[in-house]
N, C-alpha and C positions, 0 to 999 in steps of 0.2 A: 751596319746600318739596316734600316728596314723601310718599307714603302707602304705603310698601312695608315688608314685615316686616324685622326686624333679623336679620342673619346676620354673624358675625365670621369673618374669614379671616386666615390667616397672612401675614406680610409677606414680600416678596421681599428678597434680599440687597441690601445697600447698596453704592454705588460710592464708593470713597475719593476725596476732593477735597483737593488740595494747594495751599497758599498761596491759598485761595479768598477773593476779595473779592466780596461779594454786594450789589448795589445795592438789592435788594428789602428794605425795612425790616424785614419780619417774614415771611420766606419760609415758615416752618414753622407759621404761625398760632398762635403761642404767647402773644403779648402781649394777653391778654384783659383787658377792663375788669371783667367779672363772668362768672360761670360760666353757660353756656347750659343751661337746664333743659327746653327744649321745642323742638319743630320750628319753623322759621322765624325763629329768633334769629340775628342777624348784626350789621350796623351800618346801621340804617335811615337814609336820607338826611334825614328830617325828624323822626321820632319818637325823641326822646332816651331814652325808656324802652326802646327796642329797639336799643341800641348796645352791643355786647358785645365788640368787638375794636378795638384802637386804630389799627392801620395798614392796615386793609382797609375797603372801602365796598361797600354794595349800590349798583349803578349805576342801578337803576330802583326803582319802588315794588313790585316783585315781592318774593318772600320766600325768598332763598337760605338755606342752613342752615350754621351753625357747629357742628361736632361737637367735643366735648372729653371727655377721660376723666374730668373732674370732674363731668359731668352728662349732657346729651343726647349719646349716642354709640352709633350703631347699626352701626358698622363698626370699623375700626381706623386710627389714624394710621400713616403709613409710618415716621416718626420722631417723637419728642417726644410731645405730648399733644393737639394740635389739628389739625384739617383741615376743609376746606370740602366742601359738596355742592351741586350746582346742576343744574337741568334744562336740557339742551342741545336737547331735542326734545320736543314734545308735539303730538298730532294737531290740537289746537285752534290751534296757532301760538304758544302761550304760551312764553316764554323767560325764563330767569333769567341775570343777569350779576353778576359781582363784579369789583372793581378793587383791585389791590395798589398801595400807595403806595411810591415809590422813595425811598431815603434821600438821594439827590442827583440833580440833573438829568443827563440823558445829554449827552455831548459831541458836537457836530456832526461827522459823517463817521466816527465811531468804529464799528468792527464789534463788536457785543456778542453774546456767547453767551447763549442763552436755554434754560432747562431747567425742567421741572416733571414731576411724577409724577401719573398719573391711573389710576383704576380704575373699571370699570363696576359699578354696583350689582347685587347678586344679585337684586334685585327688578325689574330691567329686562329685558324680552325683546327690546328693540331697541337696537342700537348705531348710531352715526352714522359717517360716513366720515372726518371730521376734527375735531380740536379747533382753535379759533381764538383768536388773541391780537391785541390792538390796543394800541399805545403812543400816549399823548397827553400834552399839556401840561395837566394838570388832569384831574379825574374827568369823563368825558363823561356827566354826569347827564341823565336823561330822567325828569321827574316827572309824565308823563302818567298819568292814572288813568281806567279800569283800565290796568295796565301794557301797553305796546304789544307787538307781535310783535317781529321781529328789529330790533335797533338798526342804523341805517344807517352802520356802521363798516367800514373796510377792514381785512381780515386782513393783518397785517404780517409774517407768516412764510409760507414756502411751505407748501402743504398737508401736514399731518402726520396720519397715520392715527390715529384714536381707537382705543383698545384694545377688543377684544371680550371681554377676560378680566376676571375679578373680582379679579385680583391687580394691584397697582400696577405700571405700566410707565412707563419713562423716555421722555419726549418732549423732543427737543432740536433746536436750529437756530440760525441767525444772523440778526441784524437790524442794518442800517445806520441809525444815528440821524440824524435831521434836526437835532437839537439842542434841548435844553430839555425833552424828554419826562420826566415824573416820575410817570406812572401807567401801569399795565398791566392791561388789562381782558380777562377770560376769558368765553367764551360761543360761541354759534353765531350768526353774523351773516347766515346764509342763511335764506330762508323755507323752508317745507316742500317746495315744489316743487324748490328747489335743494339740498335735503339728501338725500343717499343713505343709505338705511337698510339694516341687516343684521339679520335676525332671528336671535337667539342662544339663544332658549328658547321654551317654549310656555306657561309658567305665570308670570304676573307682569303688571306694568303695561306699557302700550305707550309710556310715556315713556322717554327715554334720559337717565338720571340718572347723573352721574359725581362721584366724589370727587377732590379736588385737594389735593396736599400738596407740600412741599419745593420751593418756587418760587425760581428763581435767575436773576439777570441779572448778567453780569460780563464784563470784557474778558479776553482771553488773557493770562496772566501766568506767566512762568518764574521770577520772583523776582529777588533781587539777583544781581549778578555773583559767581559762585563763585570762591573761592581755595582751592587744595589744595596739598599739599606733596609733593615728590618723586614717588614712584610711586603716590600716592593717586589715587583716581578721583573725578571730579566727577559726581554723580548729579543729573540734571535730570528733573523730572516736570511734565507739563502740569496746570494747575488745571482744565482742561476734559477731562472723561472721559465719552465717550458712544460706544458701539460703532457707532452709525449714521454716524459721521463718519470722515473720512480724515485721517491724521496723517503729515506729511512733515517729517522732521528733516534738517538739513544733514549729519548723520553717516550718513545712510542708513537709520536706524531708522524703523519705521512704527507703533510702538505709543505708549502713553501717555508713555513715558519713554525716556531715552537715557543713555549714560555716555561719558565721554572722559577721557583722560589727557594731552591735547594742549593747549598754549596756543592761544588764538584764539577767534573768535566761534562760537557755536552758535545756530542759528535753528530755529524750528518754525512751520509753517503748518498750520492746521486748516481743513478745508473740508467742505462737505456741504450739508445742508438749510438754504438761506437765500440771501440776496441778496449775501453777501460772504464772504470767507475771512479768518480772523483769523491774525495773525502776531506773533511776538515773538522777540527774540534777547537773548542775554547774552554777555558776554566772560569766558571762562574763563582764569584765571591760575594757572599751575603754578609754584610757588616751589621752588627747590632746598632740600632738607633741610639743616639744620645738620650739618656733618660734622667730628667730632673725631678721625677716623681709627680705627685698630684698636689696642687695647692689647695687653698680654701680660706676660710676665715676662722678666727679664734679670738677669745678674750682671755688675757692673762692677768693674774692678780698682781697688783703693784707691790704687795708684801709677800709675794710667793717665792722670791729668790730668782737667781739667774736661770735662763732657759736656752738650750741648744735648739735653734729653729729647725735643724735637720730632723729632729725627732717628731716634729709636727707635720712633716710631709707625708702624704699618702703614697701608695704604690711601692715601687722598688727603685728609689732614686739612687743614682751612682754617686759615690763620695768624690770629693776633690773638686767640686764646682765652685762658683764664685757667687757670693752674696752681696747684694746692694740694699741700702736702707732707703726709706722714703725720700731722703735728700740726694739719692743717687751716689752715695759714698760707699766704696767697697769696704766690707768688714768681714770678720771671721764667722759670722752666723750666731754668735753668742750675744744675748740681749739681757740687760738688767731692767726688768719691768718698772722699777722705781724711777728710772730716768729715761726710758725709751719713749719715743713718740708714736702716736697712732699713725697708721698708713700701710702702704704696700711694701712688703719685703720680698725681693726677687732673688731666685736661685737659678743660675745658668750653668748647664753642663755643655761644654764645647763639643761640636762635631768635628768634621774634617772637610776636605774638598768635595766629598761625595755626599756625606750624611750631614744634615743641618744641625745647628745648635738646638737644645731643648730648654724651655723655660717653665718654671713653676712660680706662682705668686701666692704669698700668704698675706691676707688682709688682717692686720692685728690691731686689737684695741686693748688698752691697759686701764683697768679699773680697780679701785679698792674693793677687796672681797670681804663683805661683812659676815660675821658669824651669825648663827641662827638667832641668838638672843638679841642681835642688833636690828633685826628686821622689824620695822614698825607695822602695826596693824591698823586698819582703817575700819572702825566700827566692829562688826563681827567677822571681818575678812581676815584670814590668817593662813600662813603656809604651814602645813602639818608635816612636812618632811619629804625626803626622796626615798623611794623604794627601788632597790635593785639598781640596774644600770642607768635609769633615767626617768622613772615615773614619779612625777611630783603631784602631791595631794594637797588640795586647798579647801578651806571652809569659806563660803561666800554667802552674801545676803541673798535671799530669795524667798519665794513662797512655795507652797506645795504644788501650785498649778502653773508656775511660771519660772522656767530656767533662765539664767543670765546668758548674755552673749559675751564672748571673750576676744581679746587681741593679745598676742604675745610678741614682744620685741626684744632684740638683743641689745648689748651695751651701746651699740652705735645708733640705736633708734630704728633699726630696720625690722619690718614685720617678718616674723618667722612662721613658717608653716609647720605645724606639728599636730599629730593625732591627739584629739581631745575628747574626753567623755564627760558629759555635763549632766548633773542631777540638780534638782531645785536648790539645794543648799550646799552642794559639794561639786568639785570638778577635779579631773585628773588630766595632766598634760604629759605627753610622752616625748622627752627630749633625748632619747637614747642615741639618735643619729647626729645630735648637735655637739659642737665642741664645748668644753668646760668654760664657765664664765658667768657673769651676772646677766640676768634676764629680768624683764618687767612683765607682769600680768596685769592687764587692764580689763576690768569687768564692768559691764553695763547691765543693770538689773532693775527691778521695781523700786529699789531703794536709792537709785541713782548710780553714778559712776565712781569707781574706786580703783586704786592701783597698788601693787605691792612688788617690791624687788625681792629676788631670791637667787641663791647660788646653785648652779648646776655643776655637778662633778661627773665627768665621763669616767665610768668605772669599768 
């Protein structure tokens, strides 16, 4: 218990924890059996009327305090509603101790991360040099009355400075388990002669009274082996996040997280305050994306014979996908232009539970392909042939001072953008990048409008 006035303070920012397993059964002191209404309420070792919290114990017959927003509450919890308060130092040698129960015993040889948040009471003018923690198999009860001075327990973490601030501060470190530990005791295990004090104020009690909240014990965990697709990035984040520690990733990063796009193992070692360093690793698997290739539009000659649509896809499509025709019927991807219908033909390559399907669509039009001699001329307008991969040469009506304007359309009647060079009585259209098929050139000039159909062959 303590006898200091009530002062409420704002909480510090929280630290995000990822994939966190906490061995402490109730690290936030939330699992109350009843609401504490007065000072000295906690979980007494023998007095069943003074048992207010399920997963914590008073270690001696002293009177530590359970604070809760439902009742007795002279500070603020860091998170949630409950928190503890105990005396770490008193000039008389009086001490208070509390023990958190673990949800499962510790594994022998395992390096555990230990974290809790503490704040010095505004009513204390003295701060001590370190907070201390002891792990044991069972609660180390001492039922001596009156309560003894320091319990003869060994601190199990390297010295960690106790805050001199009235704001919650993070305390963290590592502990190598002997095996079977299922209890975690807080307090000052030094006598007054062995305790270093710092005076932080001039008004208040000479006791060093601290609040404790958000207690955590956990191994380092990077989570399950990640699987990503193609160019996606695997994001890995440590469940241990404390600025007092050192983070060493196999990727070269030194923060709480890392990312990679490469197949293979990724490891993390976290070291700092404690008797061990924690390590964990995962195997990153990068699966190739499903690839249906690149679709487009094309015009096929009705008298040109059967066509395997797979050959019309761009990119690097994977074989073995599924084709559907404009009527949503599945077929083998082979079309006969003489009987096929205009529309969208879809090719789907299946992914899996991680990587999605991929789809490519071919918009196809089927036209009779006229020979050069079958192309009609309109006045003096004529197609003069195709040069190389796709330069088409035309004679058009015009005058020496006025060049015609042009529009080019594909077999579906869609306007096509193509580089064009125009002279008064001639023009050249570059369809090198366009698919084979029938096209229409419309010309508007001094002699009026005219049109001509022509065949483009992608060579």
